[in-house]
Backbone as ProteinMPNN parsed JSONL, in Angstrom:
{"seq_chain_A": "MRVVQEILGHSQLSQTERYTHVTRAMSQHAADRMSEALWG", "coords_chain_A": {"N_chain_A": [[95.955, 83.352, 96.948], [93.393, 82.934, 97.744], [92.386, 81.064, 95.727], [94.141, 78.73, 96.454], [93.052, 78.575, 99.012], [90.479, 77.676, 98.301], [90.804, 75.554, 97.324], [92.051, 73.868, 99.355], [90.115, 73.613, 100.967], [89.73, 75.244, 103.258], [88.077, 77.415, 105.77], [88.829, 79.769, 106.657], [91.026, 82.281, 105.589], [93.491, 82.491, 107.238], [94.015, 79.863, 107.863], [95.095, 78.797, 105.617], [97.116, 80.381, 105.068], [98.986, 79.471, 107.164], [100.215, 77.51, 105.858], [101.763, 78.491, 103.672], [104.605, 79.515, 103.176], [106.674, 81.729, 101.937], [109.807, 82.628, 100.804], [111.857, 85.547, 100.391], [113.936, 85.103, 98.522], [112.664, 82.852, 97.158], [110.452, 83.998, 96.176], [111.79, 85.58, 94.134], [113.143, 83.905, 92.847], [110.951, 82.555, 91.348], [109.841, 84.847, 89.763], [111.926, 85.319, 88.371], [111.982, 82.898, 86.78], [109.624, 82.951, 85.596], [109.845, 85.445, 83.988], [111.879, 84.401, 82.403], [110.501, 82.294, 80.846], [108.424, 83.94, 79.666], [109.79, 85.821, 78.065], [112.043, 85.146, 77.073]], "CA_chain_A": [[95.771, 82.593, 97.942], [91.983, 82.776, 97.808], [92.356, 80.013, 95.149], [94.635, 77.806, 97.201], [92.179, 78.178, 100.195], [89.306, 77.032, 98.178], [91.192, 74.017, 96.793], [92.446, 73.038, 100.396], [88.832, 73.664, 101.77], [89.772, 75.817, 104.449], [87.077, 78.281, 105.604], [89.59, 80.854, 106.99], [92.26, 82.368, 105.061], [94.332, 82.364, 108.324], [94.481, 78.69, 107.987], [95.891, 78.652, 104.41], [98.461, 81.264, 105.305], [100.009, 78.829, 107.896], [101.108, 76.453, 104.941], [102.269, 79.013, 102.629], [105.838, 80.305, 103.649], [107.475, 82.061, 100.73], [110.866, 83.551, 101.278], [112.037, 86.599, 99.288], [114.523, 84.252, 97.431], [111.829, 81.97, 96.502], [109.624, 84.857, 95.028], [112.844, 86.301, 93.242], [113.404, 82.832, 91.887], [109.949, 82.199, 90.674], [109.816, 85.754, 89.12], [113.118, 85.03, 87.211], [111.749, 81.794, 85.754], [108.319, 83.443, 84.795], [110.421, 86.297, 83.032], [112.556, 83.862, 81.255], [109.692, 81.959, 80.189], [107.795, 84.847, 78.899], [110.648, 86.828, 77.445], [113.249, 84.355, 76.566]], "C_chain_A": [[94.271, 82.167, 98.06], [91.833, 81.151, 96.922], [92.898, 78.747, 95.72], [93.522, 77.432, 98.332], [90.992, 77.377, 99.708], [89.62, 75.492, 97.93], [91.633, 73.166, 97.975], [91.081, 73.037, 101.237], [88.878, 74.328, 103.038], [88.688, 77.014, 104.473], [87.696, 79.724, 106.063], [90.897, 81.114, 106.414], [93.619, 82.356, 105.957], [94.94, 80.863, 108.271], [95.409, 78.152, 106.794], [96.989, 79.407, 104.572], [99.508, 80.45, 105.985], [100.859, 77.794, 106.945], [101.536, 77.198, 103.696], [103.299, 80.002, 102.98], [106.704, 80.39, 102.348], [108.526, 82.944, 101.137], [111.029, 84.586, 100.011], [112.898, 86.006, 98.115], [113.779, 83.398, 96.765], [110.997, 82.811, 95.447], [110.516, 85.398, 94.134], [112.931, 85.11, 92.18], [112.296, 82.495, 90.909], [109.49, 83.486, 89.704], [110.856, 85.757, 87.843], [112.515, 83.935, 86.287], [110.532, 82.498, 84.753], [108.86, 84.422, 83.635], [111.041, 85.46, 82.062], [111.677, 83.036, 80.225], [108.878, 82.842, 79.158], [108.705, 85.671, 77.665], [112.046, 86.362, 76.663], [114.653, 84.62, 77.003]], "O_chain_A": [[94.011, 81.04, 98.48], [91.237, 80.211, 97.447], [92.255, 77.711, 95.548], [93.151, 76.278, 98.548], [90.477, 76.527, 100.435], [88.932, 74.515, 98.23], [91.66, 71.942, 97.846], [91.088, 72.352, 102.26], [88.074, 73.989, 103.907], [88.388, 77.572, 103.418], [87.055, 80.748, 105.826], [91.837, 80.352, 106.639], [94.715, 82.223, 105.413], [96.113, 80.632, 108.564], [96.272, 77.285, 106.934], [98.0, 78.908, 104.078], [100.69, 80.535, 105.652], [101.969, 77.356, 107.25], [101.672, 76.536, 102.668], [103.008, 81.193, 103.091], [107.289, 79.45, 101.81], [108.251, 83.961, 101.774], [110.473, 84.469, 98.919], [112.678, 86.308, 96.942], [114.206, 83.098, 95.649], [110.843, 82.522, 94.261], [109.943, 85.787, 93.116], [112.824, 85.259, 90.963], [112.588, 82.177, 89.757], [108.721, 83.16, 88.8], [110.632, 86.1, 86.682], [112.569, 84.102, 85.068], [110.532, 82.552, 83.523], [108.439, 84.291, 82.486], [110.81, 85.704, 80.877], [111.945, 83.012, 79.023], [108.708, 82.495, 77.989], [108.261, 86.023, 76.573], [112.813, 86.993, 75.937], [115.578, 83.943, 76.554]]}, "name": "protein", "num_of_chains": 1, "seq": "MRVVQEILGHSQLSQTERYTHVTRAMSQHAADRMSEALWG"}
């Protein structure tokens, strides 16, 4: 989150958090894709 905050130029993390809506399904999908990329 801190990297995204810096890229967007937000002074407060709360500003960045408004724009980062991640659902459980999205997190699982990302984890599955990462696992596939790493382990085949």
